[in-house]
C-alpha positions as CSV (number, residue, x, y, z in Angstrom):
1,M,-18.3,-36.7,38.0
2,K,-15.5,-36.9,40.6
3,Q,-12.9,-37.1,37.7
4,L,-14.5,-34.1,36.1
5,K,-14.1,-32.1,39.3
6,E,-10.5,-33.2,39.7
7,M,-9.5,-32.1,36.2
8,L,-11.6,-28.9,36.0
9,I,-11.3,-26.3,38.8
10,F,-14.5,-24.3,39.3
11,S,-15.0,-21.0,41.1
12,E,-18.6,-19.8,41.7
13,G,-20.0,-21.9,38.9
14,A,-17.3,-20.8,36.4
15,L,-14.4,-22.6,34.9
16,K,-11.2,-21.2,36.4
17,Q,-8.5,-23.7,35.3
18,T,-8.1,-27.0,33.6
19,N,-5.8,-29.8,34.6
20,L,-5.8,-32.2,31.7
21,P,-3.5,-35.2,31.4
22,L,-1.4,-33.4,28.8
23,P,1.9,-31.5,29.0
24,V,1.2,-27.8,29.8
25,F,2.6,-25.5,27.2
26,K,1.5,-22.3,28.9
27,R,-1.1,-20.9,31.2
28,G,-2.1,-17.4,30.0
29,K,-4.3,-14.8,31.6
30,V,-7.4,-16.4,30.1
31,R,-6.3,-19.6,28.3
32,D,-4.7,-22.9,29.3
33,I,-2.5,-24.2,26.5
34,Y,-1.4,-27.8,26.2
35,D,1.4,-29.2,24.0
36,L,0.4,-31.8,21.4
37,G,3.7,-32.0,19.6
38,E,3.3,-30.1,16.3
39,K,-0.1,-28.8,17.5
40,L,-1.4,-27.0,20.6
41,L,-4.7,-27.5,22.4
42,I,-6.1,-24.1,23.6
43,V,-8.8,-24.2,26.3
44,A,-10.5,-20.9,26.9
45,T,-11.3,-20.7,30.6
46,D,-13.8,-18.3,32.2
47,R,-11.0,-16.2,33.7
48,I,-11.0,-12.5,33.0
49,S,-8.3,-9.9,33.2
50,A,-8.1,-6.1,33.0
51,F,-5.2,-3.6,33.1
52,D,-3.0,-6.7,33.0
53,Y,-4.3,-8.1,36.3
54,P,-6.3,-11.4,36.7
55,L,-9.6,-10.8,38.3
56,D,-11.9,-12.9,40.5
57,P,-14.5,-14.4,40.2
58,P,-14.5,-15.7,36.6
59,I,-17.4,-15.0,34.2
60,P,-19.6,-18.1,33.7
61,M,-19.5,-19.4,30.1
62,K,-17.1,-16.7,29.0
63,G,-14.6,-19.3,27.6
64,A,-17.3,-21.0,25.5
65,I,-18.5,-17.6,24.2
66,L,-15.0,-16.5,23.2
67,T,-14.3,-19.8,21.5
68,K,-17.5,-19.6,19.4
69,F,-16.6,-16.0,18.5
70,S,-13.1,-16.9,17.3
71,K,-14.3,-20.0,15.4
72,F,-17.0,-18.0,13.7
73,W,-14.6,-15.2,12.6
74,F,-11.8,-17.6,11.6
75,K,-14.2,-19.3,9.2
76,K,-15.6,-16.0,7.8
77,I,-12.3,-14.0,7.3
78,D,-10.0,-15.5,4.7
79,I,-7.6,-12.6,4.3
80,V,-4.8,-14.6,5.8
81,E,-4.2,-18.2,6.9
82,N,-5.1,-18.8,10.6
83,H,-3.9,-21.3,13.1
84,L,-7.2,-23.2,13.6
85,L,-7.3,-26.9,12.9
86,S,-10.6,-28.9,12.8
87,T,-9.3,-31.9,14.7
88,P,-12.0,-33.0,17.3
89,L,-10.9,-33.6,20.9
90,T,-11.8,-37.3,20.5
91,D,-8.7,-37.7,18.2
92,I,-6.4,-36.9,21.1
93,E,-5.4,-40.2,22.5
94,K,-4.9,-39.1,26.1
95,L,-8.4,-37.6,26.2
96,T,-10.4,-40.5,24.7
97,E,-10.9,-42.1,28.1
98,L,-12.4,-39.0,29.7
99,P,-16.1,-39.0,30.5
100,K,-18.3,-37.9,27.6
101,E,-19.7,-34.9,29.6
102,M,-16.1,-33.7,30.1
103,L,-15.3,-34.0,26.4
104,D,-18.5,-32.2,25.5
105,F,-17.7,-29.5,28.0
106,L,-14.1,-29.0,26.7
107,E,-15.2,-29.1,23.1
108,Q,-17.2,-25.9,23.6
109,R,-14.1,-24.1,24.9
110,S,-11.3,-25.7,22.9
111,M,-9.4,-25.1,19.7
112,I,-6.7,-27.3,18.3
113,V,-4.2,-25.1,16.5
114,K,-1.0,-25.1,14.5
115,K,2.2,-24.5,16.6
116,C,4.2,-21.5,15.3
117,E,6.6,-18.8,16.3
118,V,4.4,-16.0,17.8
119,I,5.4,-12.5,16.8
120,P,5.9,-10.4,20.0
121,F,3.6,-7.5,19.0
122,E,-0.1,-6.9,19.4
123,C,-1.5,-5.4,16.1
124,V,-4.1,-2.9,17.2
125,V,-6.4,-1.2,14.7
126,R,-8.6,1.7,15.7
127,G,-11.5,3.1,13.8
128,Y,-12.8,5.3,16.6
129,L,-11.1,7.3,19.3
130,A,-11.6,5.5,22.6
131,G,-9.7,3.9,25.5
132,S,-6.0,4.4,25.7
133,G,-6.0,6.0,22.2
134,Y,-8.3,8.8,23.4
135,R,-6.2,9.4,26.5
136,D,-3.1,9.5,24.4
137,Y,-4.8,12.0,22.0
138,K,-5.9,14.3,24.8
139,K,-2.3,14.6,26.0
140,T,-0.4,14.8,22.8
141,G,-2.8,15.2,19.9
142,K,-1.5,11.8,18.6
143,V,-2.1,8.1,19.0
144,C,1.0,6.0,19.1
145,G,2.8,8.8,17.2
146,I,0.1,9.3,14.6
147,A,-1.0,12.9,14.5
148,L,-4.8,13.4,14.3
149,P,-6.9,16.5,13.6
150,A,-7.5,18.8,16.5
151,G,-10.7,19.0,18.4
152,L,-11.8,15.3,18.1
153,K,-14.2,14.2,20.8
154,K,-14.3,10.9,22.6
155,A,-15.8,8.1,20.5
156,A,-15.2,10.1,17.3
157,K,-15.0,8.1,14.1
158,L,-11.5,8.5,12.5
159,Q,-11.2,9.5,8.8
160,E,-9.6,6.1,8.3
161,P,-8.5,3.3,10.6
162,I,-5.1,3.7,12.2
163,F,-2.6,1.0,13.1
164,T,-1.2,1.3,16.6
165,P,1.0,-1.7,17.6
166,A,1.9,-2.7,21.2
167,T,4.6,-4.8,22.6
168,K,3.6,-8.1,24.2
169,S,4.9,-9.2,27.6
170,D,3.7,-11.1,30.6
171,T,4.1,-8.0,32.7
172,G,2.0,-5.7,30.6
173,D,1.6,-4.4,27.1
174,L,3.1,-1.1,25.9
175,N,1.8,1.1,23.1
176,V,4.5,1.9,20.6
177,D,4.8,3.7,17.2
178,F,5.0,1.9,13.9
179,A,8.7,3.0,13.5
180,Y,9.6,1.0,16.6
181,M,7.8,-2.1,15.2
182,Q,9.7,-1.7,11.9
183,N,13.0,-1.4,13.7
184,K,12.3,-4.7,15.7
185,L,10.8,-6.8,12.9
186,G,12.1,-5.2,9.7
187,K,10.2,-3.0,7.4
188,D,8.7,-5.7,5.1
189,L,7.2,-7.9,7.9
190,A,5.9,-4.9,9.9
191,T,4.2,-3.4,6.8
192,Q,2.7,-6.8,6.0
193,L,1.2,-7.1,9.5
194,K,-0.1,-3.5,9.3
195,D,-1.8,-4.1,5.9
196,I,-3.3,-7.5,6.9
197,S,-4.6,-6.0,10.2
198,I,-6.4,-3.1,8.6
199,K,-8.0,-5.4,6.0
200,I,-9.2,-7.7,8.8
201,Y,-10.6,-4.8,10.8
202,L,-12.4,-3.3,7.8
203,T,-14.0,-6.7,7.0
204,G,-15.0,-7.3,10.5
205,Y,-16.4,-3.7,10.8
206,K,-18.6,-4.0,7.7
207,Y,-20.0,-7.3,8.9
208,A,-20.6,-6.2,12.5
209,Y,-22.3,-3.0,11.3
210,K,-24.9,-5.1,9.5
211,K,-25.6,-6.8,12.8
212,G,-26.1,-3.5,14.6
213,F,-22.6,-3.1,16.1
214,I,-19.8,-0.7,15.7
215,L,-16.4,-2.4,15.8
216,A,-14.5,0.5,17.3
217,D,-11.1,-1.2,17.6
218,T,-9.5,-4.6,17.8
219,K,-6.3,-6.3,18.8
220,L,-4.8,-9.0,16.6
221,E,-1.9,-11.4,17.0
222,F,0.2,-13.2,14.4
223,G,2.8,-15.9,14.2
224,L,5.2,-17.3,11.6
225,L,4.9,-20.8,10.3
226,D,7.5,-21.9,7.8
227,G,8.3,-18.3,7.2
228,K,4.6,-17.4,6.4
229,V,2.5,-15.0,8.5
230,I,-0.6,-16.7,10.1
231,L,-3.3,-15.3,12.4
232,V,-3.2,-16.7,15.9
233,D,-4.8,-16.4,19.3
234,E,-8.4,-15.1,19.2
235,L,-10.2,-13.1,16.6
236,L,-12.7,-10.1,17.0
237,T,-13.9,-11.3,20.4
238,P,-15.3,-9.1,23.2
239,D,-12.0,-9.6,25.0
240,S,-9.9,-8.4,22.1
241,S,-12.3,-5.8,20.6
242,R,-14.6,-2.9,21.4
243,Y,-18.2,-3.4,20.3
244,W,-20.8,-0.6,20.5
245,D,-24.5,-0.6,19.6
246,V,-24.9,1.4,16.4
247,N,-28.0,3.1,17.7
248,E,-26.3,4.4,20.8
249,W,-23.2,5.9,19.2
250,E,-22.7,9.6,19.5
251,E,-19.6,11.7,19.4
252,G,-18.5,12.9,22.8
253,K,-20.1,10.0,24.6
254,E,-18.8,6.5,24.7
255,P,-21.7,4.2,24.1
256,N,-22.5,1.2,26.3
257,S,-20.1,-1.5,25.4
258,F,-20.6,-5.2,24.7
259,D,-17.1,-6.1,25.6
260,K,-14.6,-6.0,28.5
261,E,-14.9,-2.2,28.9
262,F,-17.9,-2.8,31.2
263,V,-15.4,-4.4,33.7
264,R,-12.8,-1.8,33.2
265,K,-15.3,1.0,33.9
266,W,-16.2,-0.6,37.2
267,L,-12.6,-1.0,38.2
268,K,-11.8,2.6,37.4
269,D,-14.5,3.7,39.8
270,N,-13.6,1.2,42.5
271,W,-9.8,0.5,42.4
272,D,-6.7,2.7,42.8
273,K,-4.5,0.3,40.7
274,N,-1.9,0.4,43.4
275,S,-3.3,-2.6,45.4
276,P,-4.6,-6.0,44.5
277,P,-7.8,-5.6,42.4
278,P,-11.1,-6.0,44.3
279,K,-13.4,-8.9,43.8
280,L,-15.9,-8.3,41.1
281,P,-19.5,-7.9,42.5
282,R,-22.2,-10.2,41.2
283,E,-23.9,-7.5,39.1
284,V,-20.6,-6.9,37.2
285,V,-20.2,-10.7,36.7
286,E,-23.7,-11.1,35.5
287,G,-23.7,-7.9,33.4
288,T,-20.5,-9.0,31.6
289,K,-21.9,-12.4,30.8
290,E,-25.1,-10.8,29.5
291,R,-23.1,-8.4,27.2
292,Y,-20.9,-11.2,25.8
293,T,-23.9,-13.4,25.2
294,Q,-25.8,-10.7,23.4
295,A,-22.9,-9.9,21.2
296,L,-22.4,-13.5,20.3
297,K,-26.1,-14.0,19.4
298,R,-26.2,-10.9,17.3
299,I,-22.9,-11.3,15.5
300,T,-23.3,-15.1,14.7
301,T,-27.0,-15.2,13.7
302,D,-26.1,-16.6,10.2
303,L,-24.6,-19.8,11.6
């Protein structure tokens, strides 16, 4: 048990960081990534971020929930190859001597994936008008340069999903138009990413709707492996997507969310964004965990 505490750092009962006996590839806002040579070990911690700021405390079991979400969708969606490998943690030589309880704990939160060149864009698909897309529309009548009909209300369903990419950086993401993405990546690759992203969104939307959820929008990430596009990072999780209850949706009102928007709403009411973010209160931590758990149970009931 002492070894477990030394290698896993906990905060208020949640996993905040891992210190495994492996070379660190990168520590992201949410994930700790270890280098396995031609592969990577991604461990989803319970950390949570919003508006590009890390928040405290972590959300208990969030890492395990996100990992189950991604593994479920990676198996279900076969539109494009993804980075997930099925190698169990017990096959990693430097981890075989860890206590069984640690391996079991890590197995819930880990994915062994193919190493590739990550494409520096977030591929966002929006089927409904919400979040930054709605704010952009209110100011300009457009979302990332895409003109939309006048008079649309918050949470309105769009006539068809739109592709609104964003740049990726450690200091924050920036929404851009498709022409910018084409200029940076080339027309062929940018168009391929757009087409794949919309197909993934539509597939996820149809399935989620059967489970009583509206998949309002989602963020996807891709990489290149031997010149071929593959899906990387996470897939259709409450961290990367906006989930609404079908029965609560109404134009003009944003329904209660089963995703990170619950945290964002609290921050908007309690933080000026010009100072370090406040500590999340217990009711927000517990409410977020409950929403993520509910979404996982409802989406993955056929497993």
